[in-house]
N, C-alpha and C positions, 0 to 999 in steps of 0.2 A: 728617307731616300725617295726620289721620284719613282713612281711606278710606271711600267711600260703600258699599262692598261688604260681604261677609260677613267678620267678623273672623277666623274659623278658616281660611278660604280665603286671606286676606291673609297670615296667619302661615305657612301651608304654602308659599305662593309665595315668601315671604321666605327660607325655608330653602333652597329650590331656587336662588334667586338668589345665596345665599352661596357656591355652588360655581363661579360664573362666573369668578372670578379666583383660584381655589384651585389651586395647582400639583399638589397631592397630596391623597389622601383625608384626611378630617378626623375627629378624635375628637369625642365628644360635648361635651367641654369647649371645644374650639375652635369648634364650631358655636354653643355658648351665647354665647361672646364675640362672634362675628360677628353673631349675630342679636339679641343682648340679650334672650334668652328664658331662662326657667328650664329646667333639665334635665328636670324632670318634664313640662313642657309640650311640650318638644321630643320626648320619647319617645312621647307620645301621638300627636302629629301624624306623626312619622316612621313609626309603625306603619302608618298608612294609606298613606303615600307608598311604603313598601316593598311593601305589598299590591298596589298598582297598578303596580309596576315603575319608579317614579320614583327610588327610592333602593335601594342595596344595602349590606348590612353585610358587610365583609370578615372573614376569619378572625381578624385581629388586633384586631377590634372597631371599626375605623375605618369611616367611611361614604363612599360615593361615589355619583355618579349612576348610575341603572340604565338599562336598554335603552329605556324608554318615551320619554324625551326625544329619543333618536336616531331612533326610529320617527316621532315627530311632526315632526322636522326633515325627514325624507325625504318625508313627506306634504306639508309646506310647499313643498319644492322641486318636487314633481310638480304641485301645484295651481297654482303661479304660473309654471311652465315656464321660470323664469329660468335654471336650471342648464344646460339644453341650449342656451340662447342665449348665456350669458355665458362658460362654460368654454372653448369652442373659441376665442373671441377672446383669452382670457387665455393659452391655450397658444400661439397664434400670435404674441402679443407676445413671449413667451419665446423662441420659435424665431427671431424677428427680432433677438434679442440685447438686449432691454431689461432693465431691473431688474425686480424681482418685481411682477407686476400683482395688483391686488385690486379687488373691487367692494364698496362700502360703502353702507349705507342708514341713515337716521336711526332711532335706537332710542327716544329720549325727548328731553327738553329739553336734556340735557347730553351725551348720548353717541350714538355711531354704532356700528353693528354691521358687522364685516367678514363678509360673507355668503360670498364666494368668494375664494380665494387660490391662486396657483400660484407656487412658488419659481423664481427665475431659475436660470440655469446657472452662476452664479458661485459660488465656493467660500465666500465670506462673505455672510451674509444679515442683514437686519434681523429683529427679533423680532415678526412679525405672523403670525397664523394665523386661518383661518376660524373664526368663532364668538366671536372676541374683541370685547369692548366697549372702545371707545377714545373719548377726549374729542372733543367737537365743536369746541371752541375752540382746539385745537392740532392742527397737521398740515394738509397741503394738502387732503386729502379732506374733513375736517371743515369747513374754511372754505368749500369749494365748496358743500357741503350747506347751510350757513348762508346763503350768498349767494343761492342760488336758492330758498331757502325764505322770502326776503324780509327778511333781517336788514338793518337800516338802518346807514348809515355810508358815508363816502367810500371806504374800503378795499373794502367789499363791492360798491359801485357799480362800482369798477374791475374786480373779479372778474367781475361780470355782463357787462361789456363785453368782457373778454378771453377768458372761458370757460376760463381756465387759471390754476391756482394752483401756486406753487412754494414749498416750505418747506425750511429748513435748521435742524435741531436743535430744532424746536419741541416734539416729543414725546419724542424720544430725541436726546441731544446728538451722537451719532455718526452719525445717519441723516438722509437728506433724502427729500423726496417731491415728486411731480408729479401733479396731478389735474385732471380736467375733468368736467363734468356729463353725465348721460345723461337724455334726455327721453322721456316717454311721451305718450299722447294728451292733447290740450288744453294742451300746452306744460309740463306738470308735470314737475319734476325728480324722477326715480324713484331716483336714486342717483348716486354718484360713482365713476368709473373712475380708478384711481391706479396709479402706479409708485413703488416705494420701495426704498431700499437704502443702503449706506454712503455717507456724504457724499463721500469722495474720488473716487468714480466719477461724481458729478454734475458733470462738467466742462462748460464752455460748449458744446463741440461735441456732447457726449452729450445735453445738455438739448435742443438744437435737434433732433437726430434723434428723441429720444424724444417730444418734443412733437408732432411730425408723426405719428408712429406712434400715439400715444395718441388724438389727435383723430380720426384715420381710423377707429380701432377704435370710438370713441364714436359716430361717425356711423353705422357699420354697425349697432351695437347699437340706437341710437335708431330707425333705420328698421325693424328687426325688431319693435320694441315699438310701432310705429305713431305715433311722435313726429315732430315737425318738426326738420329738421337745419339750419335757416337760421342760427341763432347759431353752431353748430359749423362750418358751411361758411365763414362769415365769419372765424372764428378761425383756421381752417386757411389761408385765403388770406392773412390778415395775417401768420401765422407764415412762410409761404413768401416773402412780400414782404420781410420782415425779413431772411431768410436770403440773399436774392439782392441786397439793396441794397449791401452792401460790394463784391460782385463788379462791379456796374454802376458804382459810383464808381471802382473801380480801373481799369476800362477807359477811363474818361474821362481 
């Protein structure tokens, strides 16, 4: 769709966006295919992007992101102060033996951004890294963001009641995920806290343990961000009641 902004800026940002899911530096021809631009147009725009450090041309002629996006990312982290609040909680979840924790925010209408990630202590991991853009409609974290952004439907109503989403093989057939919301002032969902890893490790007992740990972490983070923990507190109580119910029935 046509953008209401400046065409040259739109094209330059399109070039940068082409690197989001590129595993390696790209040739001019590859960039032309990804952006649907002529090589002559690309070269003019990329000269400016290189001048300001957004792109680098390697010795073999291929292009990669330069240092400026990294610096801007550092500024973003400093300005919103999320890094110092989120990362200790992710590291504590790993220390408690959970699967790999991440923090996701909505990027646009279809995608979420993994802002922070810490790998678990397990030898096999799922393929998620900080900075990755992932689909909103697949995976536990994406569905939590959709639910608390007001997506309509019975399934999302249930997620809003439970504050917990569990997924198996939605984004990756070999991986599972568990996620819950994090709230800021005014009850706004500021993101999703998630745990993800290979499906075989998401056993019933592990899910119970990780659900409790994840909700407690979300409660702590919500408090530091100035949000209300009422929904998360209720979800944690419900999870605890569900865990203790079989034991009470057995005693009877």
